[in-house]
Structures are given as C-alpha cells and as structure tokens.
C-alpha positions in Angstrom: -0.1 0.2 0.2 1.3 3.4 -1.0 2.3 5.3 2.2 3.3 9.1 3.1 6.7 9.0 1.8 6.1 7.8 -2.2 2.3 9.7 -1.7 4.3 13.0 -1.0 6.6 12.6 -4.1 3.6 11.6 -6.1 1.8 14.6 -4.8 4.9 17.0 -5.8 5.4 15.6 -9.1 1.8 15.9 -10.0 1.7 19.5 -8.5 4.5 20.6 -10.6 2.9 19.3 -13.8 -1.0 19.8 -13.5 -1.1 22.9 -11.5 -2.9 25.3 -14.3 -4.0 22.8 -16.2 -7.0 22.4 -18.1 -9.0 18.9 -17.7 -9.9 17.9 -21.0 -11.5 14.5 -20.5 -12.4 12.4 -17.6 -13.6 8.7 -18.2 -14.9 6.9 -15.6 -15.6 3.3 -17.0 -17.6 1.9 -14.2 -19.4 3.6 -11.3 -17.4 1.4 -9.0 -14.6 3.4 -7.6 -16.3 6.7 -7.3 -17.8 6.5 -3.9 -19.0 10.4 -3.5 -19.8 12.9 -6.3 -21.2 16.1 -5.4 -21.2 17.0 -9.3 -21.6 14.7 -12.1 -18.4 13.6 -12.9 -18.5 14.8 -16.2 -18.6 18.2 -15.4 -14.9 18.0 -14.1 -14.0 18.4 -17.9 -13.3 22.3 -18.7 -12.2 23.0 -15.3 -8.8 24.1 -14.2 -6.4 22.2 -11.5 -5.3 24.7 -8.8 -3.0 22.4 -6.9 -2.2 18.7 -5.9 -1.7 17.8 -2.4 -1.8 15.1 0.3 -3.5 14.3 3.5 -2.8 10.9 5.1 -2.3 8.3 2.4 -5.0 10.4 0.1 -4.1 12.7 -3.3 -6.2 15.8 -3.2 -6.5 17.6 -6.6 -7.9 21.1 -6.0 -10.2 22.1 -9.0 -11.2 25.5 -9.8 -14.6 26.2 -10.9 -15.7 27.0 -14.6 -12.4 26.1 -15.8 -10.9 29.6 -14.2 -8.9 29.6 -10.9 -10.6 32.0 -8.5 -9.2 33.1 -5.1 -12.2 32.3 -3.1 -13.3 28.9 -2.3 -17.0 29.3 -3.9 -17.5 26.5 -6.4 -14.1 24.8 -5.9 -14.1 20.7 -6.1 -11.8 18.1 -5.0 -10.9 14.8 -6.7 -9.6 12.7 -3.7 -8.1 9.2 -4.3 -7.1 6.9 -1.9 -5.2 4.0 -3.8 -5.8 1.5 -0.9 -3.8 -1.7 -1.1 -2.8 -2.2 -4.7 -4.1 0.7 -6.5 -1.3 3.4 -8.3 -1.5 5.3 -11.4 0.0 5.7 -14.6 1.5 9.3 -16.1 2.2 10.1 -19.6 3.3 13.0 -21.1 2.5 13.9 -24.6 3.4 16.4 -27.4 0.8 18.7 -29.4 -1.1 16.6 -31.7 0.3 13.1 -30.1 -2.3 10.9 -28.5 -1.7 9.3 -25.2 -1.3 5.7 -25.2 -4.6 3.8 -24.7 -5.1 2.2 -21.5 -4.4 -1.4 -21.4 -7.3 -3.7 -19.6 -8.7 -2.3 -16.2 -8.7 0.9 -15.1 -10.8 3.0 -12.7 -10.5 6.3 -14.2 -8.9 7.8 -17.0 -8.2 12.1 -16.9 -6.5 14.2 -19.6 -4.9 17.5 -19.0 -3.7 20.3 -21.2 -1.2 22.8 -20.1 -0.1 25.3 -22.2 1.9 23.0 -24.9 1.8 20.0 -22.9 -0.5 17.3 -22.7 -0.8 15.0 -19.5 -2.8 11.5 -19.2 -3.5 10.4 -15.7 -4.8 6.7 -15.5 -5.8 5.6 -12.0 -5.5 1.5 -11.8 -5.8 -1.3 -9.2 -4.0 -4.7 -9.8 -5.3 -6.7 -7.0 -8.1 -9.0 -7.5 -10.1 -7.0 -4.6 -10.3 -3.6 -6.4 -9.9 -1.0 -3.4 -9.1 2.0 -5.1 -11.5 4.5 -4.6 -12.0 8.5 -5.9 -14.1 11.3 -4.5 -15.5 14.1 -6.0 -16.2 16.9 -3.1 -16.7 20.6 -2.2 -14.6 20.0 0.9 -12.2 16.7 1.9 -13.3 16.6 5.2 -16.8 15.2 3.4 -14.3 11.9 3.1 -14.9 9.7 6.2 -11.3 8.7 6.0 -9.7 12.2 5.7 -12.4 13.4 8.6 -11.1 10.9 11.0 -7.0 11.2 9.9 -4.9 11.7 13.3 -1.8 14.2 12.9 0.5 14.0 10.5 3.9 12.8 11.7 6.0 15.0 10.0 3.8 18.2 11.1 6.3 20.5 13.2 3.3 20.9 15.4 3.4 17.2 16.3 6.1 17.0 18.6 7.0 14.6 21.4 4.7 15.7 23.8 1.8 15.1 21.6 3.3 11.8 20.4 3.5 10.5 23.8 0.4 10.7 24.5 -0.7 8.4 22.2 0.8 5.5 24.3 -1.3 5.2 27.1 -3.0 1.8 26.6 -2.1 -1.8 25.8 -2.3 -1.6 22.0 0.4 -3.2 19.9 3.0 -0.6 19.0 3.0 -1.5 15.3 -0.8 -1.4 15.4 -0.8 2.1 16.9 1.6 3.3 14.3 -0.6 2.4 11.4 -3.9 3.5 13.1 -4.7 6.5 10.5 -7.0 7.9 13.6 -3.9 8.3 15.7 -1.1 9.1 13.1 -1.8 9.6 9.4 0.1 8.1 6.5 2.1 5.4 8.1 1.3 2.0 7.0 2.7 -1.9 7.1 5.7 -1.1 5.3 6.9 1.9 7.1 5.8 0.6 10.7 8.3 -2.3 10.4 11.0 0.0 9.2 10.6 2.6 12.1 10.3 -0.4 14.4 13.4 -2.2 13.3 15.4 1.0 13.4 14.2 1.9 16.7 14.9 -1.8 18.5 11.5 -2.3 19.5 9.6 -5.5 19.1 6.2 -5.0 16.8 3.9 -6.5 19.4 5.3 -4.6 22.7 2.1 -2.7 24.3 2.5 1.0 23.7 1.6 1.8 27.1 5.0 -0.2 28.3 7.3 2.2 26.7 9.3 4.4 28.9 10.4 8.2 28.0 13.6 7.2 26.5 12.1 4.3 24.2 9.5 7.1 23.0 11.9 9.8 22.2 13.8 7.2 20.3 10.5 5.7 18.3 9.7 9.5 17.8 13.2 10.5 16.2 13.3 7.5 14.3 9.8 7.7 13.1 10.9 11.3 11.9 14.2 10.3 10.4 13.0 7.5 8.2 9.9 9.5 7.2 11.8 12.6 5.9 14.6 10.7 4.6 12.4 8.4 2.3 10.3 11.8 1.4 13.4 13.3 0.8 14.7 9.9 -1.6 11.5 9.9 -3.3 11.1 13.4 -4.4 11.4 14.1 -8.1 10.9 10.5 -9.3 8.7 9.5 -11.8 5.5 7.9 -10.5 6.6 4.5 -12.6 9.9 5.1 -10.3 8.2 5.1 -6.7 7.0 1.8 -6.2 10.6 0.5 -7.1 12.2 2.8 -5.0 10.2 2.2 -2.0 11.0 -1.7 -2.1 14.5 -1.3 -2.5 14.8 1.2 0.3 13.1 -1.4 2.8 16.0 -3.1 5.2 13.3 -5.6 6.7 9.8 -5.0 5.2 9.4 -7.9 2.7 12.8 -9.1 3.4 11.8 -12.6 5.0 14.8 -14.7 5.3 17.2 -12.3 4.4 20.0 -11.6 6.5 19.8 -8.1 8.9 21.8 -5.2 7.7 22.3 -4.6 11.3 23.1 -8.1 13.0 23.2 -10.8 10.1 20.1 -12.6 11.6 17.4 -13.8 9.4 14.4 -11.6 9.0 11.4 -13.4 10.4 7.8 -12.9 9.6 4.7 -13.2 11.1 1.6 -13.6 8.6 -2.0 -12.7 9.3 -5.1 -13.1 6.6 -4.2 -10.4 3.7 -0.9 -9.1 5.4 2.0 -10.0 7.4 4.8 -8.2 9.6 8.6 -8.7 9.2 11.2 -8.2 12.0 14.6 -9.0 13.2 14.8 -11.4 16.4 18.1 -10.3 17.3 17.5 -6.6 16.8 14.1 -6.0 18.3 12.8 -9.4 20.5 15.8 -10.3 22.2 16.1 -13.4 20.0 12.4 -14.6 20.7 10.7 -15.7 17.6 7.0 -14.5 17.3 4.4 -16.7 16.7 1.1 -15.7 15.3 -1.3 -14.2 18.2 -3.4 -11.4 16.9 -2.8 -9.3 14.3 -1.9 -5.3 14.3 -4.9 -3.6 12.8 -4.1 -3.5 9.1 -4.4 0.3 7.9 
C-alpha cells in the first residue's frame, strides 16, 4: 500500500505538472470506484487544476470552478483518491497533436490534461483481485470519512514528542498504533516495520509499556525514516516510486534475508491478507514471534 513518503513525492510530481492545467477529458468506465460525487463526474471537464496535495494516504486535487482559478473557495471541487492496497496511477506526457497511449486492461478512471503546449494523461488503476482504489469528488475533503478521521501528520512540526507520547496510554501493540490512521496519518505496514526495526522495538510490545527514553527514540526514528524517504523519492517519476520504496526497505518484505544490522535472518508473522517482518536479535531479544493477534491493518 502506498504510504506517506511515496504519496508525498507523487503529489509533488503531479502538482509541478498539473497545476494550472485544464481537464480536457474524464472517463469513468464503471461507477464502482466512485464513492462520493457532489457533481456529475463529467462536469470536471473544462475545469482547471489549482493544486495537487496530500493528506494521510490520500491524493487531493483542488479544482477551480468553470475552468478558471478563483481566489475564493466558492465553487471549488476536490478530486480525492485513495489507492488502498494495490492501486496506483500511470502518468503520460504528450506533445501537441500526439495521442496518449490507450489504457491496457482494467482501469478505474482516466483523466486528460492540457497545460500550455503540453498534454498529460493520468490513469488510475487497481492491480489487485479485490479492487480497493476509491475516488471522491467533493466540495470539501472533510466530506471523505477517511480524511475527517485522520490523526496528526507525523512530520508536522506541531506534532512534537509531547503529542506523540500522549498516544501511548493503552496496551495496543505498538505496530498497530503506528498504523492506526486515526492516531497518526500516513504510516502503513511497510514503514511501521522499518521504524520499529530501526528503533529496536518489538512490533507486539504494548504501547503503554514504553518508557520516555524509548518513546523519544521511536519518535526521532519515525521522523528520520519518513523525512529521509520523502527526500529520497521526491523528483522521481510515478513509475519509479514503487521500485524505489521496495529497494529502500531494510526488513519489510525481506523474510529470510540477513538483517543489515546484525545478520540474523529476518522473520515474518503472517496474518490474513498481510504480514509483518522483524529481526529477532535486534527487536525481540532473540524471541521468534508466533501469530497471536494481528495489529490492525491500515
């Protein structure tokens, strides 16, 4: 599932190219992916993109009314996309008079844009058997329940160690807490594994058991890993982001490989539809974890 670093890099990439562009076509082959639409989907055509941003794991495209940017908010629309577990997009750039490549197979939506003498095409698609990618066209992003319920952004300067520590007051497993979008926005299965490995914490330790020193280390590690990944990924083409994320992982998705810190074998605990990876030597004092309740999937 795309998480904060690659979604941030994607939003930056799209914002640099699509801000000020006009939507020349919008195609929705099926209504399945469209969960909320405050206006008919086709009325997006002719409107102008003001900006592309991110909240949590959501991409948010701010669209001006009637194809003309306005200084006020009256008439604004927001195209919100949640890629879920297996969704992503393809991005194509065309020269004047050149057609963008046709979508190959299933896709959830297609958008064509024109900006000065450049044409762009964005295709939203879901590669999983279960199609989880969702699209919303709303007058305010807060209408999307997942956005309304988001916790603070982990890299927000206002989210300091004091605010972070207040979350660790009950016996929820620490991995589940880091992935809980209502508590902290943007961290998923992969980066929670990476953060906990770097902080040398077991994924199943109770959040309330962490002392102030452990909380400070976890907070610092979270910031370092997320901000480092954002810096590493920014500027990459959308087609490069998934591979860049995979290659940057030290433990996540590397079951059976040697830990880069101690050379112990990376172990896995599998659950229905998901799994976690960890190093016994670095994180659990040598204990090999067994399945005993899954941290909430987010």
